[in-house]
N, C-alpha and C positions, 0 to 999 in steps of 0.2 A: 178454213180451220188451220191449214198449214202456215198461213201468214201470221196468225195469232200465236202459234208456237214459237215462231222465229222472234216475234216481238217480246214474248215472255222470256225467252232465253237471253235476249239483250238486256231486258229489265233486270234479270238475275245477276248478269255480269256487272251491270252498273251499280247494283246494290252491294255486291261483294267488293268492288273497287272503292265505293264510298266508305264501307266498313273498314277496309285496310287503311285508307287515308285517315279516318277518324282515330283508329288505334295509334297510328304514328303521331298524329297531332296531340293526342291526349298523353302519350308516354314521352314524347320529345325525342324518340329514337327512330332512326331509319331502319335499323335492324332489331326487330323484336324476337325473332326466332331464326334458326339456321336457314330455313327456307327463304327468308327475305334476301339473304346474300351469304352463301356458305363461305366463300373465300374471305369476304369482308369480316365475317364474324370471327374467323380464326385469327386474322391479323389484329383485329380489335382486342380480342382477349389476351393475345401476346403483349400488346402494348399496355393493356390495363395492368398486367403483372409487373411490367417494367415500371410503370408510374407509381404503383403502390410500393414497390421495392425501393424506388428512389426516395419517396417520402419517408419511409421507415429508416432508410440509411441516413437521411438528414436528422431524424430524431436520435439515431444512434450517435451521430457526431456531436449533437448537442449534449447528450449524456456524457460523452467522452470529455467534453470541455468542462462540464460540471465536476467530474472526477478530478481532472487536472487542477482545477481551481481549488478543490479541497486539499489536495496534496501540497500545492504551492503555498496556500495560506498557512499550513503548518510549518513549512520550511521557512517562511518569513519569520516566524517566532524562533525557529532554530537559529537563524542568523542573529537575532537579537541576543539569544543566550550566549552564543559563541563570542560575540563582541564584548559582552560583560565579562566572560571568562578571560578574555585577552586583557581587558582592563585590569582585572585582579592580578593577572600574572605580571603585568608591568609594575603594579604597585608592590607586589611581593619581592620583585627583583631589586628593590631599593633597600640598602642595608641600614636605613634609618629604622626599619622594622625589627622588632625583637622576635625571638622564637615564638613567644606567645601571640604576637600580632599575626605572624604567618600562620599559626595554627587556626586562628579565627578566619583568616582569608581562605585557608584550605577547606574549612567547613562550608563556606558558601560555594566554592568550586565543586565540592562533592554533591551538594544539593542541586546545583545547576546541571551537573552531569546526569544525575538521576532523572531530572525533568526532561533532558534530551532523550533518554531511553524511554520514558513514559510516553512522550509525544510520538516517537518512532513506533512504539508498540501499539498505541491506541488509535492512531489516525486511521479511520475507515471510510469507505464509501460503499454503501449497500452491503455492509458486513464484511467487506474485503479489506484486509490490511494493505496499506499503501506504502509505508515507509520502513518496513522491517526487512526489506530485501526479497520478499517472496512474490511481489506482484510483477507479473509479466503478462500483459493483456493484449488481446487482439480487438481492435475497433473495426467492425464491418461497416464500411462507408460506401458501399455500392449496392446495386440491385442484383448482381450476379455473383457466382462463386469466386472466391479468392480475391475479391475487391476489398482489401482491408489494409490496415497498417498496424504495426506492432509497437507497443510501448512498454519498456521495462524501467522500473524505478529502483535505484540502488538503495542499499541499506543506509539509512540516515540516522541510525542510533549512535550513542556515544562511543562504543567500542570501535565500530566501523570508521568513525571519524577520527579516531586516535586520541580521544580525550577522556577515556575511562582508565583509571589507574589499576594498580595491582591489588590483590586481595589482602586484607588485614585480618590476621587470625590471632586472637588472644590466647596466650600459652601460659601454662603453669608447670613448673619443673620442681622436682625434689632434689635437694642438695645431697651429695654423698661424700663420704670421707670425713676426715677430721675437720672440724669447723674452723675455717679461716675467714670467711666473709662476714663482715659486720653488717647488721641490718641497715638498710638505707637505699638510696636511689643511685643507680650507676648508669653510665652512658656507653653504648656500643659504638666504636669507631673503627674505621679501616686502619690497619696497622701499616707500618712502613714496609713490611713484607707483603708483596702482592698476594691477594687471595686470603690473607689472614686478618683477624679482627681482635681488637683489644677491648677489655671491659675496664672502664676508667671511673675512678671515684670522683667525688665533688672537688677534690684538690688537684685533679689531673693526673693522679698516679695510676699506672696500669697494674691492676690487681689480678688479672687473669687474661689468658689468650686462647684463641681458637683458630683452627685452620679451616673450619667449615661453617662457622656461625652456629653450630648446634651444641658442641661440647666445649665448655670453657673450663680450663684447669688453672688452679691457683697454686702458688708455692709459698711455703712459710717455714718458720723455725719454732720449735716448742721451747719451753723454758729450760728444758734439759739439754737443748742444743740439737735435738733430732730434727730431721726434715719431715714436714707434714704437707698434705695437700687436700684440697676439696674440689670436687668436680660438679659442675652445673651443666645439666643436659636438657636440651629442648628437642621436641620432635620435629620442629621446623627451624630453618636457619634464621637467626636474628642477626641481621647485618647492619642495622641502624636503629636508632631510637633508644628507649630507656629500659632498664631492668630494675625492678623493685624487689629487694630481698627482705623478707620478714618472717620470723619464727620458723626458720628451716625450709621455707619454700621461696621460689622466685617466680615472678610474673613478668611477662613481656608481650610485645606485639610483633608477630612475624609478618614479613611481606612475602607473599607467594605470587609468582608470576601468573598474571591473568591472560589466558589465551582466547577468551571469547565471551566472558560474562559481562553483562551490562552493569552499570553502577546500581548499587542497592544493597540490601541486607539479605543474607541467605542462611537457612538452617538445614542441617543434614537430618533426614528422616529415613532410617533404614527400612521402615515398613512401607513407605511410599516408593522406596527404591532410588532416591536421589535427593537433589537440592530443591528446597521449597523457597519461593520468594516471599516478599512481604504480603502478597495477596493470597498466599496459600496455594499457589500454582506450582506444580513440579516443572522446573525449567531445565534440569539436567539429570541424567541417570548414571548410576554406578553399580557395579556388582561387588566392589571391594571397599568402598568408602574412601578410596584414595584418588582414583582417576575418574573424572566426571566428563561425560560427553553430551553432545546435543541429543535431543529426543529421538532423532532419526539415526543416531549413531555415527554420523558422518564426520563430526568435528569434535576434537578434544578441547574442552573449555578450560579446565584447570586440573592440575595434578598436585597432590600433597605427598610429602615424604612418608607420613604415617597415616593410618586410617582414622577418619573422623568417627566420633561416637554420636549416636542419636541425640539430638539436641544441641550439638556443637554449632556455634553461630560465627559467621565472619561477615565482613562488609567489603564492598568494592566501591571505592570513592572515585573522584574525578582525577584529572591529570595532576601530577605532583607540582605544587608551588610552595612546598614547605621549607625550601632553602633558596639562597640567591641563585645558585647554579641551576637548580631544578626549575625555578621560575623563568630563568633566562631561556632555557631550552623549551619550556612550555609555550613561549610566544611563537616560535617557529611552528610547533605542532598545531597550535590553534589557528595560525595563519593558513596552514594547509587544509585544516578542516573547513575554514570559511570559504576557501577557494573550491573545495569539493562541493559544498552546498550551493555555491554560486553557479557552478557548472551544471548541477542537477536542475536548479531553477531555470537556467537558460534553456536547457533541453525541454523542460515542460512548457515554457513560454513559446518556444519555436513550434512545438507540436500543437499548442492551442491556436496559434496564428494560422497554421496549416489547416486545421479543422474549420476555422472561420471561412477560409476560401473554399474548402470542400463543401460546406453548407450552401454557400452562394452558388457554386457550380451545380450542385444537386437540385437546387430550386429552379435554376434556369432550364436544366435538362428536363425536369418533370413538367414544367410549364409548356415547353415546346412539344414534348411528346403528347401531352394531354390535348393540345390543340390539333395535332395530327390525328389522334384517336377520335376526336370529336368530329372531324371531317368525314371519317369513315362510318362511325356509329350513329351520330346524331342526325336528326332530320333537318332539312332546310325548311323552316316553317313557311316562308313565303311561297316556295315552290310547291310544297305539299298542300298549302291552303288553296292554291290555284287549281291543283289537281282535284281536290275535294269539291271545289265549286263546280268544276267541269262534270264530275260524276253526279252531283246533285241536279244539274241542268239536264243531263242525259237521262237520269232516273225519272225526272218529271215528264220529260218528252216521251219516254218509253211508256210511262203510265197512261199518258194521254192517247198515244197511238194504240195501246192495248184496248183502251176503252172504245176507240173508233173501230178496231177490228171486231170487237164483241158486238157492235151495232149492225154489222153486215148481215148476220142471219136474221135479224128482226126485219130488215128490209125485204128479204126474200119471202118471209112469212106473210108480209103485208100484200105482196103480189099474188101469193097463193089464195089469200083470203078474198 
Protein backbone atom coordinates (compact mmCIF):
# COMPACT_ATOMS: atom_id res chain seq x y z
CA UNK A 1 0.00 0.00 0.00
CA UNK A 2 2.87 2.38 0.87
CA UNK A 3 4.46 1.73 -2.52
CA UNK A 4 1.23 2.63 -4.33
CA UNK A 5 1.02 5.96 -2.50
CA UNK A 6 4.56 6.83 -3.54
CA UNK A 7 3.79 5.99 -7.16
CA UNK A 8 0.56 7.99 -7.00
CA UNK A 9 2.49 10.99 -5.64
CA UNK A 10 4.98 10.75 -8.49
CA UNK A 11 2.14 10.46 -10.98
CA UNK A 12 0.59 13.65 -9.58
CA UNK A 13 3.92 15.51 -9.83
CA UNK A 14 4.38 14.37 -13.44
CA UNK A 15 0.84 15.45 -14.31
CA UNK A 16 1.45 18.90 -12.74
CA UNK A 17 4.73 19.27 -14.61
CA UNK A 18 3.06 18.31 -17.89
CA UNK A 19 0.27 20.85 -17.22
CA UNK A 20 2.80 23.65 -16.59
CA UNK A 21 4.68 22.76 -19.75
CA UNK A 22 1.44 22.69 -21.74
CA UNK A 23 0.49 26.15 -20.36
CA UNK A 24 3.85 27.60 -21.42
CA UNK A 25 3.66 25.98 -24.85
CA UNK A 26 0.11 27.22 -25.43
CA UNK A 27 0.81 30.83 -24.24
CA UNK A 28 4.33 31.09 -25.64
CA UNK A 29 5.47 32.58 -22.34
CA UNK A 30 7.96 31.21 -19.87
CA UNK A 31 6.54 33.46 -17.16
CA UNK A 32 2.76 33.30 -16.96
CA UNK A 33 2.52 34.32 -13.32
CA UNK A 34 4.82 35.82 -10.72
CA UNK A 35 5.40 32.37 -9.21
CA UNK A 36 7.09 31.20 -12.43
CA UNK A 37 9.96 33.70 -11.94
CA UNK A 38 9.36 36.61 -9.56
CA UNK A 39 12.53 38.56 -10.41
CA UNK A 40 12.20 37.83 -14.12
CA UNK A 41 8.61 39.11 -14.09
CA UNK A 42 9.66 42.41 -12.49
CA UNK A 43 12.48 42.92 -15.00
CA UNK A 44 10.23 41.97 -17.91
CA UNK A 45 7.46 44.41 -16.94
CA UNK A 46 10.01 47.22 -16.58
CA UNK A 47 11.32 46.44 -20.05
CA UNK A 48 7.80 46.29 -21.46
CA UNK A 49 7.16 49.80 -20.14
CA UNK A 50 10.32 51.01 -21.87
CA UNK A 51 9.44 49.27 -25.13
CA UNK A 52 5.94 50.72 -25.28
CA UNK A 53 7.29 54.14 -24.31
CA UNK A 54 9.89 54.02 -27.09
CA UNK A 55 7.26 53.06 -29.66
CA UNK A 56 4.99 55.91 -28.56
CA UNK A 57 7.95 58.31 -28.60
CA UNK A 58 8.56 57.29 -32.19
CA UNK A 59 4.94 58.12 -33.04
CA UNK A 60 5.34 61.44 -31.20
CA UNK A 61 8.36 62.27 -33.36
CA UNK A 62 6.43 61.37 -36.50
CA UNK A 63 3.61 63.69 -35.42
CA UNK A 64 6.21 66.40 -34.83
CA UNK A 65 7.49 65.98 -38.37
CA UNK A 66 3.94 66.26 -39.70
CA UNK A 67 3.47 69.52 -37.78
CA UNK A 68 6.78 70.91 -39.03
CA UNK A 69 5.88 70.01 -42.61
CA UNK A 70 2.57 71.86 -42.22
CA UNK A 71 4.31 75.02 -41.00
CA UNK A 72 7.09 74.79 -43.58
CA UNK A 73 4.59 74.33 -46.40
CA UNK A 74 2.88 77.59 -45.46
CA UNK A 75 6.22 79.38 -45.23
CA UNK A 76 7.00 78.22 -48.75
CA UNK A 77 3.99 80.26 -49.92
CA UNK A 78 5.08 83.14 -47.69
CA UNK A 79 8.38 83.17 -49.55
CA UNK A 80 6.56 83.31 -52.89
CA UNK A 81 4.48 86.28 -51.72
CA UNK A 82 7.54 88.18 -50.51
CA UNK A 83 9.34 87.58 -53.80
CA UNK A 84 6.35 89.05 -55.66
CA UNK A 85 6.27 92.05 -53.32
CA UNK A 86 9.94 92.67 -53.97
CA UNK A 87 9.33 92.46 -57.70
CA UNK A 88 6.58 95.09 -57.38
CA UNK A 89 8.89 97.33 -55.32
CA UNK A 90 11.56 97.15 -58.02
CA UNK A 91 8.94 98.04 -60.63
CA UNK A 92 7.59 100.97 -58.61
CA UNK A 93 11.09 102.36 -58.01
CA UNK A 94 11.35 103.16 -61.72
CA UNK A 95 10.26 106.69 -62.57
CA UNK A 96 8.68 105.64 -65.84
CA UNK A 97 5.66 104.97 -63.62
CA UNK A 98 3.16 107.70 -62.89
CA UNK A 99 1.49 108.28 -59.53
CA UNK A 100 -1.55 106.40 -60.85
CA UNK A 101 0.63 103.45 -61.86
CA UNK A 102 2.20 103.30 -58.42
CA UNK A 103 -1.24 103.46 -56.82
CA UNK A 104 -2.19 100.30 -58.70
CA UNK A 105 1.06 98.61 -57.65
CA UNK A 106 0.34 99.61 -54.06
CA UNK A 107 -3.06 97.91 -54.26
CA UNK A 108 -1.43 94.56 -55.07
CA UNK A 109 1.17 95.02 -52.32
CA UNK A 110 -1.65 95.72 -49.86
CA UNK A 111 -3.48 92.54 -50.85
CA UNK A 112 -0.31 90.46 -50.65
CA UNK A 113 0.40 91.79 -47.18
CA UNK A 114 -3.13 90.85 -46.12
CA UNK A 115 -2.56 87.34 -47.44
CA UNK A 116 0.66 87.07 -45.44
CA UNK A 117 -1.31 87.93 -42.33
CA UNK A 118 -4.08 85.48 -43.22
CA UNK A 119 -1.60 82.62 -43.73
CA UNK A 120 0.12 83.46 -40.45
CA UNK A 121 -3.17 83.63 -38.56
CA UNK A 122 -4.84 80.55 -40.06
CA UNK A 123 -2.07 77.95 -40.41
CA UNK A 124 -2.93 75.28 -37.84
CA UNK A 125 -2.02 71.76 -36.81
CA UNK A 126 -4.52 69.95 -34.60
CA UNK A 127 -6.23 73.35 -33.98
CA UNK A 128 -2.96 74.91 -32.76
CA UNK A 129 -1.82 78.13 -34.46
CA UNK A 130 1.68 77.72 -35.87
CA UNK A 131 2.79 80.98 -37.47
CA UNK A 132 1.33 83.75 -35.32
CA UNK A 133 4.18 83.65 -32.81
CA UNK A 134 2.25 81.80 -30.11
CA UNK A 135 3.56 78.28 -30.72
CA UNK A 136 6.24 77.00 -28.39
CA UNK A 137 5.92 73.23 -28.19
CA UNK A 138 7.67 70.33 -26.51
CA UNK A 139 8.09 67.11 -28.48
CA UNK A 140 8.48 64.16 -26.08
CA UNK A 141 10.82 61.84 -27.96
CA UNK A 142 11.88 59.38 -25.25
CA UNK A 143 10.41 56.72 -22.99
CA UNK A 144 11.25 58.55 -19.75
CA UNK A 145 10.79 61.90 -18.05
CA UNK A 146 12.33 65.02 -19.62
CA UNK A 147 13.45 63.20 -22.78
CA UNK A 148 12.16 65.91 -25.11
CA UNK A 149 13.06 68.78 -27.41
CA UNK A 150 11.54 72.25 -27.62
CA UNK A 151 10.52 74.04 -30.82
CA UNK A 152 9.35 77.66 -31.00
CA UNK A 153 8.09 79.15 -34.27
CA UNK A 154 8.43 82.91 -34.65
CA UNK A 155 5.68 85.25 -35.83
CA UNK A 156 5.61 85.02 -39.61
CA UNK A 157 2.82 87.53 -40.24
CA UNK A 158 3.21 90.74 -42.21
CA UNK A 159 3.84 93.17 -39.36
CA UNK A 160 6.49 90.97 -37.74
CA UNK A 161 8.21 90.65 -41.11
CA UNK A 162 8.19 94.43 -41.57
CA UNK A 163 5.95 94.52 -44.64
CA UNK A 164 2.76 95.93 -43.08
CA UNK A 165 2.27 99.66 -43.57
CA UNK A 166 0.72 102.43 -41.49
CA UNK A 167 -2.99 102.81 -40.90
CA UNK A 168 -4.95 104.93 -43.37
CA UNK A 169 -7.84 106.83 -41.77
CA UNK A 170 -10.31 108.82 -43.86
CA UNK A 171 -10.95 112.22 -42.29
CA UNK A 172 -13.54 114.93 -42.76
CA UNK A 173 -12.93 118.46 -41.47
CA UNK A 174 -15.04 121.59 -41.36
CA UNK A 175 -13.47 124.83 -42.47
CA UNK A 176 -13.69 127.80 -40.12
CA UNK A 177 -13.13 131.50 -40.63
CA UNK A 178 -13.60 133.64 -43.70
CA UNK A 179 -13.77 131.56 -46.87
CA UNK A 180 -10.42 131.61 -48.65
CA UNK A 181 -10.16 128.08 -50.03
CA UNK A 182 -11.55 127.42 -53.47
CA UNK A 183 -13.26 124.07 -53.94
CA UNK A 184 -10.89 121.61 -55.54
CA UNK A 185 -8.13 119.07 -54.95
CA UNK A 186 -4.94 120.03 -53.12
CA UNK A 187 -1.76 118.20 -52.26
CA UNK A 188 0.00 118.11 -48.89
CA UNK A 189 3.79 118.34 -49.10
CA UNK A 190 6.57 118.77 -46.59
CA UNK A 191 7.67 122.41 -46.57
CA UNK A 192 11.17 123.80 -46.61
CA UNK A 193 10.92 124.30 -42.85
CA UNK A 194 11.55 120.99 -41.14
CA UNK A 195 8.46 119.58 -39.46
CA UNK A 196 6.08 121.87 -41.36
CA UNK A 197 3.70 121.09 -44.19
CA UNK A 198 2.24 123.04 -47.13
CA UNK A 199 -1.15 122.75 -48.79
CA UNK A 200 -0.46 123.22 -52.52
CA UNK A 201 -3.00 123.85 -55.28
CA UNK A 202 -2.92 122.39 -58.79
CA UNK A 203 -0.69 125.23 -59.99
CA UNK A 204 1.91 124.60 -57.29
CA UNK A 205 0.93 127.60 -55.15
CA UNK A 206 1.11 127.24 -51.38
CA UNK A 207 -2.29 128.31 -50.07
CA UNK A 208 -1.96 127.17 -46.46
CA UNK A 209 0.67 125.95 -44.03
CA UNK A 210 0.72 123.74 -40.95
CA UNK A 211 3.28 123.02 -38.24
CA UNK A 212 1.71 119.71 -37.18
CA UNK A 213 -0.22 118.43 -40.20
CA UNK A 214 -3.51 118.92 -38.36
CA UNK A 215 -4.26 122.64 -38.56
CA UNK A 216 -3.73 124.39 -41.91
CA UNK A 217 -4.11 128.18 -41.90
CA UNK A 218 -4.53 130.31 -44.99
CA UNK A 219 -4.01 134.05 -45.44
CA UNK A 220 -5.75 136.39 -47.84
CA UNK A 221 -6.98 139.93 -48.52
CA UNK A 222 -10.59 141.04 -48.83
CA UNK A 223 -11.81 143.46 -51.50
CA UNK A 224 -11.63 146.27 -48.98
CA UNK A 225 -8.02 145.49 -48.27
CA UNK A 226 -8.50 143.78 -44.90
CA UNK A 227 -6.67 140.58 -43.91
CA UNK A 228 -8.71 137.44 -43.68
CA UNK A 229 -7.95 133.79 -43.02
CA UNK A 230 -9.53 130.36 -43.04
CA UNK A 231 -8.52 127.41 -40.90
CA UNK A 232 -8.71 123.76 -41.85
CA UNK A 233 -8.43 121.37 -38.89
CA UNK A 234 -8.12 117.58 -38.94
CA UNK A 235 -8.19 115.25 -35.94
CA UNK A 236 -5.16 113.35 -37.25
CA UNK A 237 -2.06 114.67 -38.97
CA UNK A 238 -2.23 114.74 -42.76
CA UNK A 239 1.42 114.83 -43.84
CA UNK A 240 1.10 113.51 -47.37
CA UNK A 241 -1.53 112.80 -49.99
CA UNK A 242 -4.45 114.86 -51.23
CA UNK A 243 -7.09 117.07 -49.62
CA UNK A 244 -10.42 117.57 -51.37
CA UNK A 245 -12.38 120.73 -50.46
CA UNK A 246 -16.02 120.99 -51.46
CA UNK A 247 -19.01 122.88 -50.07
CA UNK A 248 -17.33 124.00 -46.88
CA UNK A 249 -15.84 120.66 -45.86
CA UNK A 250 -12.52 118.99 -46.50
CA UNK A 251 -11.69 115.29 -46.78
CA UNK A 252 -8.31 113.61 -46.65
CA UNK A 253 -6.58 110.41 -45.63
CA UNK A 254 -4.35 110.48 -42.59
CA UNK A 255 -1.46 108.08 -42.04
CA UNK A 256 -1.30 106.85 -38.44
CA UNK A 257 1.74 104.96 -37.19
CA UNK A 258 0.98 101.25 -36.99
CA UNK A 259 2.61 99.60 -33.99
CA UNK A 260 1.30 96.08 -34.33
CA UNK A 261 -1.80 95.64 -36.50
CA UNK A 262 -1.71 93.26 -39.43
CA UNK A 263 -2.76 94.37 -42.90
CA UNK A 264 -6.53 94.52 -43.27
CA UNK A 265 -9.62 96.64 -42.69
CA UNK A 266 -10.77 97.47 -39.16
CA UNK A 267 -13.88 99.04 -37.66
CA UNK A 268 -14.22 100.57 -34.23
CA UNK A 269 -17.08 99.11 -32.19
CA UNK A 270 -17.50 100.73 -28.75
CA UNK A 271 -20.01 98.06 -27.72
CA UNK A 272 -17.49 95.30 -28.45
CA UNK A 273 -14.83 97.38 -26.71
CA UNK A 274 -12.30 97.54 -29.51
CA UNK A 275 -11.37 97.05 -33.14
CA UNK A 276 -13.19 94.45 -35.22
CA UNK A 277 -11.50 92.92 -38.26
CA UNK A 278 -13.09 91.89 -41.55
CA UNK A 279 -14.16 88.55 -40.06
CA UNK A 280 -16.04 90.19 -37.21
CA UNK A 281 -13.42 89.22 -34.63
CA UNK A 282 -12.26 91.68 -31.95
CA UNK A 283 -8.50 92.01 -32.44
CA UNK A 284 -7.69 94.97 -30.18
CA UNK A 285 -9.28 96.51 -27.12
CA UNK A 286 -9.62 100.10 -25.96
CA UNK A 287 -11.25 101.99 -23.11
CA UNK A 288 -11.10 105.45 -24.71
CA UNK A 289 -11.33 104.84 -28.46
CA UNK A 290 -7.87 106.31 -28.94
CA UNK A 291 -5.30 103.81 -27.71
CA UNK A 292 -5.77 100.20 -28.81
CA UNK A 293 -3.83 97.33 -27.28
CA UNK A 294 -3.61 93.59 -27.81
CA UNK A 295 -6.30 91.45 -26.21
CA UNK A 296 -3.96 90.49 -23.37
CA UNK A 297 -3.14 94.16 -22.79
CA UNK A 298 0.59 93.57 -23.19
CA UNK A 299 1.20 95.52 -26.42
CA UNK A 300 -0.05 98.84 -27.77
CA UNK A 301 -1.04 98.29 -31.39
CA UNK A 302 -2.08 101.77 -32.54
CA UNK A 303 -2.79 105.18 -31.02
CA UNK A 304 -4.96 107.94 -32.54
CA UNK A 305 -4.85 111.61 -31.61
CA UNK A 306 -8.62 111.80 -31.23
CA UNK A 307 -11.13 109.17 -30.18
CA UNK A 308 -12.78 107.15 -32.91
CA UNK A 309 -16.56 106.93 -33.12
CA UNK A 310 -18.42 103.64 -33.45
CA UNK A 311 -18.43 102.67 -37.09
CA UNK A 312 -15.24 104.55 -37.98
CA UNK A 313 -13.21 102.43 -40.38
CA UNK A 314 -9.58 102.45 -41.37
CA UNK A 315 -7.26 100.17 -43.31
CA UNK A 316 -3.74 98.89 -42.88
CA UNK A 317 -2.00 98.12 -46.15
CA UNK A 318 1.32 96.66 -47.13
CA UNK A 319 4.73 98.25 -47.18
CA UNK A 320 4.74 101.61 -48.95
CA UNK A 321 5.74 101.55 -52.63
CA UNK A 322 3.74 104.65 -53.63
CA UNK A 323 6.80 106.76 -54.47
CA UNK A 324 10.26 106.22 -55.90
CA UNK A 325 11.97 106.74 -52.54
CA UNK A 326 9.51 104.57 -50.64
CA UNK A 327 9.79 101.74 -53.18
CA UNK A 328 13.57 101.96 -53.06
CA UNK A 329 13.55 101.58 -49.26
CA UNK A 330 10.96 98.80 -49.49
CA UNK A 331 13.39 96.56 -51.36
CA UNK A 332 15.73 96.39 -48.36
CA UNK A 333 12.83 95.79 -45.96
CA UNK A 334 11.46 92.98 -48.10
CA UNK A 335 14.94 91.47 -48.45
CA UNK A 336 15.14 91.36 -44.66
CA UNK A 337 11.74 89.69 -44.51
CA UNK A 338 12.85 87.05 -47.03
CA UNK A 339 15.96 86.33 -44.96
CA UNK A 340 13.83 86.04 -41.79
CA UNK A 341 11.53 83.48 -43.42
CA UNK A 342 14.55 81.62 -44.83
CA UNK A 343 16.07 81.39 -41.35
CA UNK A 344 12.81 80.06 -39.91
CA UNK A 345 12.44 77.47 -42.66
CA UNK A 346 16.06 76.39 -42.12
CA UNK A 347 15.36 75.94 -38.40
CA UNK A 348 12.28 73.84 -39.14
CA UNK A 349 14.16 71.74 -41.69
CA UNK A 350 17.02 71.10 -39.28
CA UNK A 351 14.55 70.00 -36.59
CA UNK A 352 12.80 67.70 -39.06
CA UNK A 353 16.10 66.04 -39.99
CA UNK A 354 16.90 65.62 -36.31
CA UNK A 355 13.55 63.94 -35.73
CA UNK A 356 14.23 61.56 -38.64
CA UNK A 357 17.35 60.37 -36.83
CA UNK A 358 15.44 60.25 -33.56
CA UNK A 359 12.85 57.91 -35.08
CA UNK A 360 15.58 55.60 -36.44
CA UNK A 361 17.30 55.48 -33.04
CA UNK A 362 14.04 54.83 -31.18
CA UNK A 363 13.24 51.96 -33.54
CA UNK A 364 16.64 50.34 -32.98
CA UNK A 365 16.41 50.75 -29.21
CA UNK A 366 12.90 49.31 -29.08
CA UNK A 367 13.94 46.35 -31.26
CA UNK A 368 16.96 45.48 -29.10
CA UNK A 369 15.03 45.92 -25.86
CA UNK A 370 12.20 43.77 -27.16
CA UNK A 371 14.67 41.00 -27.97
CA UNK A 372 16.10 41.21 -24.45
CA UNK A 373 12.63 41.13 -22.89
CA UNK A 374 11.70 38.15 -25.04
CA UNK A 375 14.65 36.16 -23.71
CA UNK A 376 13.35 36.73 -20.18
CA UNK A 377 9.61 36.37 -20.68
CA UNK A 378 9.08 34.11 -23.69
CA UNK A 379 9.42 30.35 -23.61
CA UNK A 380 12.06 28.39 -25.48
CA UNK A 381 9.69 26.22 -27.52
CA UNK A 382 12.23 23.46 -28.27
CA UNK A 383 13.40 23.18 -24.69
CA UNK A 384 9.88 23.27 -23.29
CA UNK A 385 8.65 20.71 -25.83
CA UNK A 386 11.42 18.39 -24.71
CA UNK A 387 10.37 18.88 -21.08
CA UNK A 388 6.74 18.27 -21.96
CA UNK A 389 7.68 15.03 -23.75
CA UNK A 390 9.65 13.94 -20.70
CA UNK A 391 6.67 14.56 -18.42
CA UNK A 392 4.41 12.64 -20.80
CA UNK A 393 6.75 9.64 -20.72
CA UNK A 394 7.03 9.78 -16.92
CA UNK A 395 3.28 10.14 -16.62
CA UNK A 396 2.72 7.04 -18.76
CA UNK A 397 5.36 5.12 -16.79
CA UNK A 398 3.86 6.18 -13.46
CA UNK A 399 0.41 5.08 -14.61
CA UNK A 400 1.77 1.69 -15.63
CA UNK A 401 3.63 1.27 -12.34
CA UNK A 402 0.54 2.30 -10.37
CA UNK A 403 -1.40 -0.38 -12.21
CA UNK A 404 1.28 -2.94 -11.26
CA UNK A 405 1.15 -1.79 -7.64
CA UNK A 406 -2.61 -2.21 -7.61
CA UNK A 407 -2.20 -5.86 -8.82
CA UNK A 408 -0.13 -6.88 -5.75
CA UNK A 409 -3.13 -7.21 -3.35
CA UNK A 410 -4.87 -9.45 -5.90
CA UNK A 411 -1.92 -11.85 -5.82
CA UNK A 412 -2.12 -12.07 -2.04
CA UNK A 413 -5.85 -12.83 -2.20
CA UNK A 414 -5.19 -15.65 -4.67
CA UNK A 415 -2.73 -17.24 -2.17
CA UNK A 416 -5.32 -16.95 0.60
CA UNK A 417 -7.94 -18.56 -1.60
